[in-house]
C-alpha positions in Angstrom: 16.2 -9.8 -4.2 12.5 -7.5 -4.4 12.4 -4.4 -2.5 10.0 -3.5 -1.0 8.5 -0.8 2.0 6.9 -1.7 5.0 3.6 0.8 5.0 4.0 3.4 7.9 0.7 2.5 9.6 1.5 3.3 13.3 2.2 6.6 12.1 0.5 7.4 8.8 -2.9 8.1 10.2 -6.2 7.9 8.4 -6.5 10.6 5.4 -7.3 9.2 2.3 -5.2 11.2 0.4 -1.8 10.8 2.7 -2.2 7.2 2.7 -2.6 7.1 -1.7 0.6 9.8 -2.0 2.6 7.8 0.2 1.3 4.1 -1.4 1.7 6.0 -5.3 5.6 7.6 -4.2 6.3 3.9 -3.0 5.3 2.3 -6.7 6.5 5.7 -8.8 9.9 5.2 -7.1 10.4 1.8 -8.0 9.3 -0.1 -5.3 7.8 -3.9 -6.0 5.9 -4.3 -3.2 3.9 -3.1 0.2 3.9 -4.8 3.5 1.3 -4.0 5.8 1.7 -5.4 9.8 -1.6 -7.0 11.7 -3.5 -6.6 14.3 -7.3 -6.1 15.1 -7.5 -5.0 18.8 -5.1 -3.2 21.0 -5.2 -3.7 24.5 -5.8 -1.1 27.2 -2.5 -1.6 29.4 -4.4 0.5 32.5 -4.9 -2.9 34.4 -2.6 -5.2 33.1 0.5 -5.1 35.2 3.7 -5.0 33.0 1.6 -5.5 29.7 4.5 -4.8 26.7 3.9 -4.0 23.0 1.9 -2.3 21.4 -2.0 -1.0 23.1 -5.1 0.5 22.1 -3.5 3.5 20.9 -1.5 2.2 18.6 -3.2 2.6 14.9 -3.2 -0.5 12.7 -5.2 -0.2 9.4 -7.1 -3.8 8.7 -4.8 -5.1 5.8 -6.7 -6.9 3.4 -9.5 -4.1 3.4 -6.6 -1.3 3.0 -5.0 -3.3 0.2 -8.9 -3.1 -1.7 -7.9 0.6 -1.7 -4.5 0.7 -2.6 -5.1 -2.1 -5.6 -7.3 0.9 -7.3 -4.6 3.5 -7.6 -1.7 1.6 -8.5 -0.8 -0.6 -11.0 2.3 -2.5 -10.2 2.6 -2.9 -6.8 2.7 -6.2 -5.0 0.6 -6.3 -1.4 1.9 -8.4 1.2 0.6 -8.9 5.0 3.3 -9.4 7.2 1.5 -11.3 9.0 -2.2 -11.6 9.3 -2.8 -13.6 12.8 -4.6 -16.7 11.2 -5.8 -19.2 14.2 -8.1 -16.0 15.3 -10.2 -15.3 12.0 -12.3 -18.5 10.3 -10.0 -19.8 7.5 -13.0 -19.9 4.8 -13.4 -16.1 5.1 -10.1 -14.9 5.2 -9.6 -17.3 1.8 -12.7 -15.1 0.4 -11.6 -11.9 1.6 -7.4 -12.7 -0.1 -9.7 -14.0 -3.1 -11.3 -10.7 -3.4 -8.0 -8.4 -3.4 -6.1 -11.0 -5.4 -8.7 -10.5 -8.0 -9.4 -6.5 -7.3 -4.8 -6.6 -7.9 -5.1 -8.6 -10.7 -2.9 -11.3 -8.5 -0.6 -8.8 -6.7 -1.2 -10.4 -3.3 1.2 -12.2 -0.8 -0.9 -13.4 2.3 1.5 -13.4 4.8 0.2 -15.2 8.2 1.0 -16.1 11.3 -0.1 -17.2 15.2 0.7 -14.2 17.2 1.0 -13.5 20.7 -1.8 -11.2 22.0 -4.7 -13.5 24.1 -6.9 -10.6 24.2 -7.7 -10.5 20.6 -8.1 -14.3 20.2 -10.9 -13.8 23.5 -12.8 -11.0 21.4 -13.2 -12.4 18.6 -14.1 -15.8 20.0 -11.1 -17.9 19.1 -9.1 -20.0 21.1 -5.5 -19.1 22.0 -4.0 -22.6 23.3 -4.7 -23.9 19.7 -3.8 -21.6 17.5 -0.2 -23.2 16.7 -2.1 -26.5 15.9 -4.9 -25.5 13.6 -2.9 -23.1 11.6 -1.8 -25.6 9.3 -5.2 -27.0 9.0 -5.7 -23.3 8.1 -3.2 -23.2 5.4 -4.5 -26.4 3.7 -8.5 -25.5 4.1 -7.7 -22.5 2.2 -5.3 -23.3 -0.5 -8.3 -26.3 -1.2 -10.9 -23.2 -1.8 -8.4 -20.7 -3.8 -8.0 -23.8 -6.6 -11.2 -26.1 -6.7 -14.5 -24.7 -7.3 -16.2 -27.0 -4.8 -14.5 -28.4 -1.8 -15.6 -31.1 0.8 -13.3 -31.5 3.9 -13.5 -32.7 6.9 -10.6 -32.0 9.7 -10.4 -31.5 13.5 -11.1 -27.9 13.2 -13.2 -27.6 9.8 -15.9 -29.1 7.7 -16.6 -28.0 4.4 -19.4 -29.8 2.9 -19.6 -29.6 -1.7 -18.7 -25.6 -1.3 -16.8 -23.5 -2.7 -15.6 -19.2 -2.7 -16.7 -17.2 -6.1 -14.9 -15.2 -7.5 -12.0 -17.5 -7.0 -8.1 -15.7 -7.1 -6.1 -14.8 -9.8 -3.6 -16.9 -8.4 -4.1 -20.5 -7.5 -3.0 -21.0 -4.6 -2.3 -17.3 -3.4 1.5 -17.5 -1.8 1.5 -18.3 1.9 4.3 -16.9 3.8 4.9 -16.9 7.6 6.3 -15.3 10.5 8.1 -17.1 13.2 10.6 -17.5 15.8 10.4 -20.3 17.8 12.1 -23.4 16.5 8.1 -25.3 16.3 7.8 -22.2 14.0 10.4 -22.8 11.5 9.8 -26.5 11.3 6.0 -25.3 10.4 7.1 -22.4 8.2 9.4 -25.6 6.3 6.4 -28.2 6.3 3.9 -25.8 4.6 5.0 -22.5 4.0 6.1 -20.6 0.4 8.2 -18.3 2.1 9.6 -17.2 5.7 9.2 -13.5 7.5 12.4 -13.8 9.9 13.0 -11.3 12.6 16.0 -9.5 14.2 19.5 -8.9 12.7 21.2 -10.8 9.6 23.9 -11.5 12.4 25.0 -15.2 13.0 21.9 -16.0 15.2 20.4 -15.1 11.8 22.6 -17.1 9.9 21.7 -20.4 11.8 18.2 -19.8 11.9 18.6 -19.3 7.8 20.7 -22.8 8.0 18.1 -24.8 10.2 15.2 -23.6 8.1 16.8 -25.2 4.7 17.9 -28.2 6.2 13.8 -28.7 7.6 12.7 -27.7 4.3 15.5 -30.2 2.8 14.0 -33.2 5.4 10.2 -31.8 4.2 10.8 -33.0 0.9 11.3 -29.6 -0.6 13.6 -27.7 -2.5 15.3 -24.9 0.0 15.1 -22.4 -3.1 11.2 -22.9 -3.1 11.0 -20.9 0.3 11.6 -17.4 0.2 12.9 -15.1 2.7 11.7 -11.3 3.2 14.3 -9.5 5.7 13.4 -6.0 7.2 16.1 -2.8 7.6 14.4 -1.0 10.3 16.2 2.7 9.3 15.2 3.5 13.1 18.4 1.4 14.6 20.2 1.7 11.3 21.8 4.4 10.1 22.1 5.5 6.6 25.9 5.5 6.0 25.3 0.9 6.8 22.0 0.6 4.9 23.2 -0.8 1.6 26.0 -3.0 3.8 23.1 -4.7 5.9 20.9 -5.0 2.7 24.2 -6.3 0.8 24.4 -8.7 4.0 20.8 -10.1 3.8 21.3 -10.8 0.0 24.5 -13.2 1.1 22.0 -14.7 3.4 19.7 -15.8 0.7 17.2 -12.9 1.4 14.8 -12.6 -1.9 13.0 -10.1 -0.5 13.6 -6.8 1.7 11.3 -4.5 3.0 12.8 -1.2 4.7 10.8 0.1 7.6 10.2 3.5 8.1 8.4 4.0 11.3 9.8 4.7 15.2 12.6 6.7 13.6 11.3 9.9 14.9 9.8 10.8 11.3 6.9 13.1 11.9 4.4 13.6 8.7 3.7 11.0 6.0 6.0 13.4 3.9 9.2 12.8 6.1 8.2 8.7 5.2 8.4 9.4 2.0 11.9 11.2 1.8 13.3 8.1 3.6 12.3 6.1 1.4 13.7 8.3 -2.1 17.2 8.4 0.3 16.9 4.3 1.3 16.4 4.1 -3.0 19.3 6.8 -3.6 21.5 4.4 -1.3 20.9 1.4 -3.1 21.3 2.7 -7.0 24.8 4.3 -5.5 
């Protein structure tokens, strides 16, 4: 099981040096990848009754731009978007941006995508919130064509490309595409088109059942269940240190191929404390 870190973007701040030091520390500690969340806009909850979730005061570094910076200051660390809200973006542009990250990192990108939940972002970006689930599968198909063919002609329900292609092409052809999904329809979609899955939640009986259903859906789609990876998350703010190793082992027993340790919302007050916490987690695994 590959072990990575969740970039603490809501708490790390905007100092490029702090971002550099954290990322290089993660690589030096032997972590294999860095996962970053995505949101373009945060809503002001003042006039939105019963608003839940992040707001305009919550910081989100843009993942693909961030990864270009991090690619220049690391050698081995992989980069994972967990997840880009794909249907609120133009497919060809995301394909182009992802290819650029892959080139500059020499093939270290894993592109996680999802449909999102925030209609405020869709409105501001000029995309249809109601069709996001239907569009994402076609988007993935279009991106994979652009990553593997120099010239693409395509006409679908939501896309039209006439004899055009991106340049530079990515190192990975195609770039791995993973999906975040909780609902059953999302699991089925993941089983049909994705290279991996980001589960949300602890490794309990409910999650064991979700993993079982995913594998069944992958088989129904005519694919090998072992070909679809699973990336778990361990939240240090919810799991006490004495349980870190046990929960990691539980995820491994469920078939997780990757795990990332999330240090946000754990009461840490500085980038240095985030570094110290990922150091302690790595030491716990080593012990």
